[in-house]
C-alpha positions in Angstrom: 53.2 -27.8 -10.6 51.5 -26.3 -13.7 49.1 -29.3 -14.2 48.0 -29.1 -10.6 47.3 -25.4 -11.0 45.3 -26.1 -14.1 43.3 -28.7 -12.3 42.6 -26.3 -9.5 41.4 -23.7 -11.9 39.2 -26.2 -13.7 37.7 -27.4 -10.4 37.1 -23.8 -9.2 35.3 -22.9 -12.5 33.2 -26.0 -12.2 32.3 -25.2 -8.6 31.3 -21.6 -9.7 29.1 -22.9 -12.5 27.5 -25.4 -10.2 26.8 -22.7 -7.8 25.1 -20.6 -10.5 23.1 -23.6 -11.6 21.7 -24.0 -8.1 20.6 -20.3 -7.9 16.8 -20.1 -7.4 14.9 -18.7 -10.3 13.5 -15.2 -10.0 9.8 -15.4 -9.1 7.5 -13.2 -11.2 4.1 -12.5 -9.5 1.0 -12.9 -11.7 -0.4 -9.8 -13.4 -3.1 -7.8 -11.6 -6.4 -8.7 -13.1 -9.8 -7.0 -13.1 -13.1 -8.5 -11.9 -14.6 -8.4 -15.4 -12.9 -8.7 -18.8 -15.7 -6.9 -20.5 -15.3 -3.4 -22.0 -18.0 -0.8 -21.3 -18.6 1.4 -24.4 -19.4 5.0 -23.5 -21.1 7.7 -25.4 -18.0 10.0 -25.3 -15.3 10.9 -27.8 -12.3 10.3 -25.5 -11.4 8.5 -22.3 -8.5 10.1 -20.3 -6.7 9.2 -17.1 -5.6 11.7 -14.5 -3.5 10.9 -11.5 -4.3 13.2 -8.6 -3.2 10.8 -5.8 -0.3 11.7 -3.6 0.0 8.6 -1.5 -0.5 10.6 1.7 1.9 10.9 4.6 3.3 7.6 5.9 4.3 8.1 9.6 7.0 5.9 11.1 7.2 3.1 12.0 4.9 2.4 9.0 6.5 2.4 5.6 5.2 3.0 2.0 4.6 -0.5 0.5 3.8 0.7 -3.0 7.5 0.1 -3.9 7.0 -3.6 -3.1 4.1 -4.1 -5.4 4.4 -5.9 -8.7 2.9 -2.9 -10.6 2.6 0.7 -9.6 -1.1 1.5 -8.6 -1.3 4.4 -10.9 -0.3 2.2 -13.8 -3.0 -0.4 -12.9 -5.8 2.2 -12.8 -4.6 3.7 -16.1 -4.7 0.2 -17.6 -8.2 -0.2 -16.1 -9.3 3.0 -17.9 -7.9 1.6 -21.2 -9.2 -2.0 -20.9 -12.6 -1.5 -19.2 -13.8 1.7 -20.8 -14.0 2.5 -24.5 -14.9 5.7 -26.2 -17.7 4.9 -28.6 -19.2 8.3 -29.3 -18.3 11.5 -31.0 -18.6 14.1 -28.3 -17.6 14.6 -24.7 -15.0 13.1 -22.5 -14.8 10.5 -19.7 -12.1 11.4 -17.2 -10.8 8.6 -14.9 -9.3 10.3 -11.9 -7.2 8.4 -9.4 -7.9 10.1 -6.0 -6.2 7.9 -3.5 -3.3 5.4 -3.8 -2.1 4.1 -0.4 -0.4 0.9 0.4 1.5 0.6 3.7 3.2 -1.9 5.9 2.6 -1.3 9.6 4.7 -3.2 12.3 2.6 -4.5 15.2 3.7 -4.8 18.8 4.4 -8.3 19.9 3.8 -9.5 23.5 7.5 -9.9 24.4 6.5 -12.3 27.1 7.0 -16.0 27.8 3.6 -16.6 26.3 4.6 -14.7 23.2 7.7 -16.9 22.9 5.5 -19.9 22.4 2.9 -18.3 20.0 3.2 -17.2 16.4 2.1 -13.6 16.9 1.0 -11.2 14.2 4.0 -9.0 13.5 2.8 -6.7 10.7 -0.3 -5.5 8.9 -0.6 -4.6 5.2 -3.2 -1.9 4.4 -4.2 -0.9 0.9 -6.7 1.5 -0.6 -7.6 3.0 -4.0 -10.2 5.6 -4.8 -11.3 6.6 -8.3 -13.8 9.0 -9.7 -15.1 8.8 -13.3 -16.4 12.1 -14.7 -18.3 12.9 -17.8 -17.5 16.4 -19.0 -18.1 18.6 -22.1 -21.1 16.5 -23.2 -24.2 18.1 -24.8 -26.5 16.0 -22.6 -24.8 17.3 -19.4 -22.3 16.0 -16.9 -22.1 13.4 -14.2 -19.7 11.4 -12.1 -19.3 8.1 -10.3 -16.9 7.4 -7.5 -15.7 4.3 -5.6 -13.1 3.4 -2.9 -11.7 0.0 -2.0 -9.8 -0.8 1.2 -8.3 -4.0 2.6 -6.2 -4.9 5.6 -4.2 -8.2 6.3 -2.0 -9.1 9.2 0.9 -11.5 8.9 2.5 -13.7 11.6 6.2 -13.6 12.6 6.8 -17.0 11.1 6.1 -16.0 7.5 9.0 -16.0 5.1 9.9 -13.1 2.9 8.4 -14.9 -0.1 5.2 -15.6 1.8 5.0 -11.9 2.8 5.4 -10.9 -0.8 2.6 -13.3 -1.8 0.3 -11.9 1.0 0.9 -8.3 -0.2 0.2 -9.3 -3.8 -3.0 -11.1 -2.8 -4.2 -8.0 -0.9 -3.3 -5.8 -3.9 -5.4 -8.0 -6.2 -8.3 -7.9 -3.7 -8.2 -4.1 -3.6 -8.3 -3.9 -7.4 -11.0 -6.5 -7.8 -13.2 -4.8 -5.3 -12.6 -1.4 -6.9 -13.5 -2.7 -10.4 -16.7 -4.2 -9.1 -17.7 -1.1 -7.2 -16.9 1.2 -10.0 -19.0 -0.7 -12.5 -21.9 -0.7 -10.0 -21.6 3.0 -9.4 -21.4 3.7 -13.1 -24.6 1.7 -13.7 -26.3 3.8 -11.1 -25.0 7.3 -11.8 -23.6 7.2 -15.4 -26.2 5.0 -17.1 -27.1 7.7 -19.6 -23.6 7.4 -21.2 -23.3 3.6 -21.1 -24.0 2.3 -24.6 -25.7 -1.1 -24.4 -26.0 -3.5 -27.4 
């Protein structure tokens, strides 16, 4: 009886290990990137980040989708202030202020008809927006600011898998950040050119 029991235990352990081996690997989404890798040197002594965004009210049946993002929006904008701007002067401050951070998933009404049964209807929409203001303060030459906002919306069909929905949300997030980066640089060139140090 004992040999049989041992054989059963060995087989059970083997089956458990085999099951673990077949477990799918955890997918790690790519890092959020900016439109340009270049750093803009500014004639200020410091660059600081301030988060004034609240996320706003999310009314049901919509839900806050920021918790589904690969990186918290405030952290991305803080990283933008560190990677895209550089203090290259000895006076004044550049303040990067996050004004808006809103990413929501909104369920859409489906037809619920015979026609809807045969079509792949759009069942949800992802909406994302970021707004940032860059202020120059405490500088002998004066003060100034530049501001930009980026918004994107993407619907998804019922047939999309959970993984495909995650990929769609991540792509929308990347688009919002890319557009914000491009718009901020353009606004800075127009409104803060006095403090941008060119080679």
